[in-house]
C-alpha positions in Angstrom: 243.9 132.1 -28.9 242.0 129.9 -31.3 242.2 129.8 -35.1 238.6 130.8 -35.4 239.1 134.2 -33.8 239.5 137.6 -35.3 242.7 138.3 -33.4 244.3 135.2 -34.9 243.0 135.8 -38.4 243.9 139.5 -38.7 246.8 140.1 -36.3 248.7 137.0 -35.2 248.7 134.9 -38.4 249.7 137.7 -40.8 252.5 138.8 -38.5 253.8 135.3 -38.1 253.8 134.5 -41.8 255.6 137.9 -42.5 258.3 137.1 -40.0 258.6 133.5 -41.2 259.0 134.2 -44.9 261.2 137.2 -44.4 263.9 134.8 -43.2 265.6 133.3 -46.3 264.9 129.6 -47.0 268.6 128.8 -46.7 268.5 129.8 -43.0 266.2 127.0 -42.0 267.6 126.9 -38.4 266.6 130.6 -38.1 263.1 129.8 -39.4 262.8 127.0 -36.8 263.9 129.4 -34.1 261.3 132.0 -35.2 258.7 129.3 -35.3 259.6 128.4 -31.7 259.3 132.0 -30.5 256.0 132.7 -32.2 254.6 129.4 -31.0 255.5 130.2 -27.4 253.7 133.5 -27.9 250.7 131.8 -29.3 250.5 129.4 -26.3 251.3 132.2 -23.8 248.5 134.3 -25.2 245.9 132.2 -23.2 248.2 130.2 -20.8 251.1 132.5 -19.7 251.2 130.9 -16.3 251.9 127.4 -17.8 254.4 128.3 -20.4 257.1 126.8 -18.1 255.7 123.4 -18.9 256.7 123.9 -22.5 260.3 124.7 -21.5 260.4 121.7 -19.1 259.1 119.4 -21.8 261.6 120.7 -24.3 264.5 120.3 -21.8 263.5 116.8 -20.6 262.9 115.2 -24.0 265.8 116.9 -25.7 268.1 115.7 -23.0 266.6 112.2 -22.9 266.7 112.0 -26.7 270.4 112.9 -26.8 271.1 110.2 -24.1 269.1 107.6 -26.0 271.1 108.4 -29.2 274.4 108.4 -27.3 273.9 105.1 -25.5 271.6 103.2 -27.9 274.3 101.1 -29.5 276.9 100.9 -26.7 274.9 100.8 -23.5 271.3 99.7 -24.2 270.3 99.7 -20.5 271.3 103.4 -20.2 269.3 104.2 -23.3 266.3 102.4 -21.9 266.7 104.3 -18.6 266.7 107.6 -20.5 263.5 106.5 -22.4 261.8 105.5 -19.1 262.8 108.9 -17.5 261.2 110.7 -20.5 258.0 108.7 -20.2 257.7 109.0 -16.4 258.3 112.7 -16.3 255.9 113.5 -19.2 253.1 111.2 -17.8 253.7 112.6 -14.3 253.1 116.2 -15.5 250.0 115.2 -17.4 248.7 113.1 -14.5 249.3 115.9 -12.0 247.5 118.6 -13.9 244.8 116.5 -15.5 244.0 113.8 -13.0 245.1 115.0 -9.5 241.7 116.5 -8.6 239.9 113.5 -10.2 241.8 111.1 -8.0 241.3 113.3 -4.9 237.6 113.6 -5.5 237.2 109.8 -5.7 239.5 109.2 -2.7 237.4 111.7 -0.7 234.4 109.3 -1.0 236.3 106.9 1.3 235.8 107.9 4.9 239.5 107.8 5.9 240.3 110.3 3.0 237.2 112.5 3.4 239.3 115.5 4.6 241.3 115.7 1.4 240.4 118.8 -0.7 240.8 119.2 -4.5 243.7 121.3 -5.6 241.6 123.3 -7.9 244.1 123.1 -10.7 243.4 124.8 -14.1 244.0 122.3 -16.9 246.7 123.6 -19.3 245.2 124.0 -22.7 246.1 121.1 -25.1 248.3 119.3 -22.5 247.1 115.8 -23.7 248.0 116.6 -27.2 251.5 118.1 -26.8 252.5 115.6 -24.0 251.8 112.7 -26.4 253.6 114.5 -29.2 256.8 115.3 -27.3 257.0 111.8 -25.9 257.0 110.4 -29.4 260.4 112.0 -30.0 262.2 109.9 -27.4 260.2 106.8 -28.4 261.0 107.3 -32.1 264.7 107.8 -31.4 264.8 104.7 -29.2 263.0 102.6 -31.8 265.3 103.8 -34.6 262.5 105.6 -36.4 264.0 109.1 -36.2 267.4 110.7 -35.9 268.6 112.5 -32.8 267.9 116.3 -33.1 271.0 118.1 -31.8 269.6 121.7 -32.3 267.5 122.4 -29.2 265.7 125.3 -30.9 264.7 123.1 -33.8 263.5 120.5 -31.4 261.6 123.2 -29.4 259.9 124.3 -32.6 258.5 120.7 -33.0 257.3 120.6 -29.4 255.6 124.0 -29.6 254.6 124.2 -33.2 251.5 126.4 -33.0 249.4 125.0 -35.9 248.9 121.7 -34.1 250.1 122.6 -30.6 246.8 122.6 -28.7 244.4 120.4 -30.6 246.4 118.2 -33.0 246.8 116.3 -35.2 249.1 114.5 -32.9 252.3 114.6 -35.0 254.8 112.0 -34.2 258.4 113.1 -34.5 259.1 110.7 -37.3 256.4 112.4 -39.3 258.3 115.7 -39.4 261.9 114.7 -38.8 263.0 115.3 -42.3 261.0 118.5 -42.7 262.6 120.0 -39.6 266.0 119.5 -41.3 265.1 120.4 -44.9 261.8 121.5 -46.4 260.6 123.3 -49.5 258.2 126.2 -49.8 256.2 126.5 -53.0 253.4 128.7 -54.2 251.4 125.5 -54.9 251.9 124.3 -51.3 250.9 127.7 -50.0 247.8 127.8 -52.2 246.8 124.3 -51.1 247.4 125.2 -47.5 245.2 128.4 -47.8 242.4 126.4 -49.3 242.6 123.7 -46.6 242.7 126.3 -43.9 239.6 128.1 -45.2 237.7 124.9 -45.6 238.5 124.0 -42.0 237.5 127.5 -40.9 234.1 127.1 -42.6 233.6 123.7 -41.0 234.3 125.1 -37.6 232.5 128.5 -37.8 229.6 127.8 -40.2 228.8 124.1 -39.5 230.1 123.2 -36.1 229.0 126.3 -34.3 225.5 126.2 -35.8 225.2 122.5 -35.1 226.2 123.2 -31.5 223.5 125.8 -31.1 220.9 123.3 -32.3 222.3 120.7 -29.9 221.9 123.0 -27.0 218.4 123.9 -28.1 217.4 120.2 -28.3 219.1 119.4 -25.0 217.2 122.2 -23.3 214.0 121.0 -24.9 214.5 117.6 -23.4 214.9 119.1 -20.0 211.6 120.9 -20.4 209.5 118.3 -22.3 211.4 115.0 -22.7 210.8 113.1 -25.9 212.5 110.3 -28.0 212.7 112.6 -31.0 214.2 115.5 -29.1 216.8 113.5 -27.2 218.1 111.7 -30.3 218.1 114.8 -32.4 220.2 116.5 -29.7 222.8 113.7 -29.9 222.7 113.8 -33.7 223.5 117.5 -33.7 226.2 117.0 -31.1 227.7 114.3 -33.3 227.9 116.7 -36.2 229.2 119.5 -33.9 232.1 117.6 -32.5 233.0 116.2 -36.0 233.0 119.5 -37.8 234.6 121.2 -34.8 237.5 118.9 -34.4 238.0 118.0 -38.1 237.7 121.7 -39.0 240.5 122.5 -36.5 242.6 119.6 -37.9 242.1 120.9 -41.5 243.2 124.4 -40.4 246.3 122.9 -38.7 247.1 120.8 -41.8 246.6 123.9 -44.0 248.9 126.1 -41.9 251.5 123.4 -41.8 251.4 123.1 -45.6 251.9 126.8 -46.0 255.1 126.6 -43.8 256.4 123.5 -45.6 255.2 120.7 -43.3 253.0 117.8 -44.2 251.0 116.8 -41.2 249.1 113.5 -41.1 245.4 113.4 -41.8 243.2 113.1 -38.8 239.8 112.3 -40.2 238.5 110.3 -43.1 234.7 110.7 -43.3 234.0 108.7 -40.1 230.2 108.9 -40.4 230.2 106.7 -43.5 231.6 103.8 -41.5 229.9 100.4 -41.6 231.4 99.1 -38.3 233.0 100.5 -35.2 236.3 99.1 -36.3 236.0 101.1 -39.5 234.9 104.2 -37.5 238.1 104.2 -35.4 240.2 103.9 -38.5 238.6 107.1 -39.7 238.1 109.2 -36.5 241.0 111.0 -34.7 243.4 108.9 -36.8 246.6 110.3 -35.2 245.4 109.4 -31.7 244.6 105.8 -32.7 248.0 105.6 -34.5 249.8 106.8 -31.4 248.2 104.3 -29.1 248.7 101.5 -31.7 252.4 102.3 -32.2 253.4 103.0 -28.6 251.0 101.0 -26.5 249.1 98.3 -28.3 252.0 96.8 -30.3 254.5 97.0 -27.4 251.9 95.1 -25.3 251.9 92.4 -27.9 249.2 93.5 -30.2 247.4 90.5 -31.7 250.5 88.3 -31.7 249.9 86.4 -28.5 246.5 84.8 -29.0 243.0 86.1 -28.7 242.8 86.4 -25.0 245.9 88.6 -24.9 244.6 90.6 -27.9 241.3 91.3 -26.1 243.2 92.3 -22.9 245.4 94.7 -24.9 242.3 96.3 -26.5 240.8 96.8 -23.1 243.9 98.5 -21.8 244.3 100.7 -24.9 240.7 101.8 -24.8 240.6 102.4 -21.1 243.6 104.7 -21.6 241.9 106.3 -24.7 238.9 107.1 -22.7 241.0 108.5 -19.8 243.0 110.5 -22.2 239.9 112.4 -23.2 239.1 113.6 -19.7 239.3 113.1 -16.0 235.8 111.8 -15.6 234.2 108.3 -15.3 232.0 108.9 -18.3 235.1 109.1 -20.5 236.5 105.9 -19.1 233.1 104.2 -19.7 233.1 105.7 -23.2 236.5 104.1 -23.9 235.5 100.7 -22.5 232.2 100.9 -24.4 234.0 101.0 -27.7 236.5 98.4 -26.4 233.8 95.9 -25.8 232.2 96.5 -29.3 235.6 96.2 -31.0 236.3 92.9 -29.2 232.9 91.6 -30.2 233.5 92.6 -33.8 237.0 91.1 -33.8 235.8 87.9 -32.2 232.9 87.1 -34.5 230.7 90.0 -35.7 233.1 91.5 -38.2 232.5 88.7 -40.8 228.8 89.0 -40.4 228.8 92.7 -41.0 230.8 92.3 -44.2 228.0 90.0 -45.5 225.1 92.3 -44.6 223.8 94.9 -47.1 225.8 98.1 -46.7 222.9 100.3 -45.5 222.2 97.8 -42.6 225.8 97.7 -41.4 225.9 101.5 -41.7 222.8 101.9 -39.5 224.3 99.5 -37.0 227.5 101.6 -36.8 225.7 105.0 -36.7 223.4 103.8 -33.9 226.4 102.7 -31.7 228.4 105.8 -32.5 225.5 108.0 -31.5 225.0 106.2 -28.2 228.7 106.5 -27.6 228.4 110.3 -28.0 225.6 110.3 -25.4 228.1 108.7 -23.0 230.7 111.3 -24.0 228.4 114.2 -23.1 226.9 112.7 -20.0 228.6 115.2 -17.6 227.5 118.1 -19.7 223.8 117.3 -19.4 221.7 118.8 -16.7 219.9 115.5 -16.0 221.7 112.7 -17.9 219.4 110.0 -16.4 216.3 111.7 -17.6 217.9 112.3 -21.0 218.7 108.6 -21.2 215.1 107.7 -20.3 213.8 110.0 -23.0 216.0 108.3 -25.6 214.5 104.9 -25.0 211.0 105.4 -23.8 208.2 107.7 -22.8 206.8 110.4 -25.1 207.7 109.9 -28.7 207.6 113.6 -29.8 207.0 116.9 -28.2 205.9 120.3 -29.6 209.4 121.7 -28.8 211.2 118.9 -30.5 209.0 119.2 -33.6 209.6 123.0 -33.7 213.4 122.6 -33.4 213.4 119.9 -36.0 211.5 122.1 -38.5 213.9 124.9 -37.9 216.9 122.7 -38.4 215.9 120.1 -41.0 217.5 121.9 -44.0 220.7 122.5 -42.0 220.7 118.9 -40.9 220.6 117.8 -44.6 223.6 120.1 -45.3 225.5 118.5 -42.4 224.7 115.0 -43.6 225.9 115.8 -47.2 229.0 117.7 -45.9 230.0 114.6 -43.8 230.2 112.4 -46.8 232.6 112.1 -49.7 230.1 113.7 -52.1 231.4 117.4 -51.9 235.0 116.2 -52.4 234.2 114.0 -55.3 232.4 116.9 -57.0 235.4 119.1 -56.4 237.8 116.5 -57.9 235.5 116.1 -60.9 235.2 119.9 -61.6 238.5 121.3 -60.4 240.2 121.2 -63.8 237.3 123.0 -65.4 238.3 126.6 -66.1 234.8 128.1 -65.3 234.7 126.1 -62.0 238.3 127.2 -61.1 237.2 130.8 -61.6 234.1 130.4 -59.4 236.2 128.5 -56.8 238.6 131.4 -56.5 235.7 133.7 -55.9 234.0 131.4 -53.4 236.9 131.1 -51.1 237.2 134.8 -50.3 233.4 134.8 -49.8 233.7 131.9 -47.4 236.3 133.9 -45.4 234.0 137.0 -45.4 231.0 134.9 -44.3 233.1 133.4 -41.4 234.3 136.8 -40.3 230.8 138.1 -40.4 229.6 135.2 -38.2 232.5 135.8 -35.7 231.7 139.5 -35.5 228.0 139.0 -35.0 228.1 135.9 -32.7 229.7 135.3 -29.3 229.1 131.5 -29.6 232.4 130.1 -30.7 233.3 127.1 -28.4 236.0 124.6 -29.2 235.2 121.2 -27.7 238.7 119.7 -27.6 240.4 122.5 -25.7 239.5 120.7 -22.5 241.5 117.6 -23.5 
């Protein structure tokens, strides 16, 4: 089940909110238990055969967290052993389901292993997200950043929390530790949450889905009549598709969390206005970057042990970041591609970019980001080599590319504007105006109606990050 589906909007969500708010606020443990149950139902809707992984994750990390809390002060070695057990078990589950076939397929290229056959495992939806999330509990308790959670149902509600269960944001335990024990529910929070959810729904349904349709049209056009214009426009539309798709889903998750009294961390901060790749990765998928920084980069030594060690740490982190996104060499290459650029910027280019006019550094960043997205979609293209050739040579334009561009030029302008701070600045400037407030209250239901009409009329509703 996805947020941008009619069954979620009109059946699951109303029923969940009714159950949740019928439980009095003073019975917070009961609310957490209800949240655990409905979240398991949410996950089991599409992945009933893998729901046991949820129970295993809850049992493992709850137990390891209790052991870390028990031995942290009196027997540090035992606490560390519990932490290691948590990490090993979680990573082993993730590696088995996500990377076993990838490893087997690569080993089978070696003659002595040629007889090995892939297992044909189905990837559990959102396993990369919730594995990182549940591991953060034991890590945070070990680091003294969070208290031990003694109520297993409350801990389970954190692991399985449906708003961000399958696609983030990746919520570290320390982010919601206090809210799991005590949280307030106000009409203002609910209203803010509803607005955030509807804005995210519009991003996903109206912007991302339409951008995806244009991307597929351009990609098909490149297969038929390759051209520089068509290939780059395809990548541009994909860049907008994945941004509005993922940030829209994050907005919906943050909005749902706000309705239920949680404040999830922001996951995007207008990444396409960046003026360097360093800046881009401070703005894109913020919770993933934060997770790797806190739990991998800093423990490796961060930038505290000289430039050489810093660059090695960056390579390790970005190799893992690429691999986290998918069991395919193009994702590994994608991660290392950004690692090299970040190292170059950190070594000497960063100061030069700061001195350049803003529009030049912005063009520099966007060009590198777009080529990064080409690497990202390499495996999804019918003929990636021909697509790459079309991007950097050969026919400049084609009739198909011109036709698709004319069809999409107005929508492309909307995407560009929507990816900047301009709409939010206008909203902040006008929100206290009584006339605008009245119009806004009318617009939001119309947005919902328009999204529903799109979902009823169209079968095209992919969600790109489900495969991760």
